[in-house]
VOTOR-39372 format. One line per field, with one value per residue (C-alpha): y, x, z. Coordinates in nm, 2 decimals. Example, Ala and Ser with C-alpha at 12.3 -4.5 7.8 and 13.67 -1.06 7.14 Angstrom:
// VOTOR-39372
north: -0.45/-0.11
east: 1.23/1.37
up: 0.78/0.71
END
This chain:
// VOTOR-39372
north: -2.92/-3.07/-3.29/-3.61/-3.44/-3.16/-3.36/-3.37/-3.08/-2.81/-2.47/-2.15/-1.78/-1.48/-1.32/-0.99/-1.08/-0.84/-0.64/-0.31/-0.11/-0.11/-0.37/-0.56/-0.87/-1.06/-1.34/-1.68/-1.98/-2.23/-2.59/-2.80/-3.13/-3.44/-3.39/-3.02/-2.90/-2.60/-2.59/-2.24/-2.14/-1.83/-1.79/-1.62/-1.92/-2.24/-2.44/-2.32/-2.52/-2.38/-2.46/-2.64/-2.51/-2.70/-2.61/-2.43/-2.21/-2.13/-2.04/-1.81/-1.64/-1.59/-1.46/-1.20/-1.08/-1.03/-0.78
east: -6.24/-6.54/-6.48/-6.67/-6.91/-7.00/-6.99/-7.34/-7.47/-7.67/-7.52/-7.71/-7.62/-7.83/-8.02/-7.88/-7.52/-7.36/-7.68/-7.70/-7.76/-7.39/-7.37/-7.05/-7.03/-6.88/-7.12/-7.16/-7.32/-7.53/-7.64/-7.87/-7.72/-7.86/-8.05/-8.11/-7.76/-7.65/-7.32/-7.17/-6.88/-6.72/-6.87/-6.55/-6.32/-6.52/-6.20/-6.15/-6.32/-6.65/-6.84/-7.15/-7.43/-7.72/-8.08/-8.16/-7.85/-7.93/-8.29/-8.17/-7.92/-8.17/-8.43/-8.19/-8.14/-8.51/-8.54
up: -0.01/0.17/0.47/0.52/0.75/0.50/0.18/0.02/0.22/0.03/0.11/0.08/0.11/0.22/-0.06/0.08/0.02/-0.22/-0.25/-0.44/-0.12/-0.08/0.20/0.23/0.02/0.32/0.40/0.55/0.40/0.60/0.54/0.74/0.86/1.03/1.35/1.27/1.32/1.12/0.94/0.89/0.66/0.50/0.15/0.02/0.12/0.14/0.17/0.53/0.81/0.93/1.25/1.36/1.60/1.74/1.63/1.96/1.93/1.57/1.65/1.93/1.70/1.42/1.67/1.78/1.42/1.37/1.66
END
């Protein structure tokens, strides 16, 4: 069930989730919120609460993945 702070957000999942290369289908979904915050949740159980990170923390995290 969506909370008031996540209702209306557009969630998206990695295009590599469940890929044929045999990677694990475990994945997270993200949604951009007001002021650039990023909401993160488990794609297998969207009823559980997720967490929110600021735009700077998200950019740092994604930058580390690209290395």
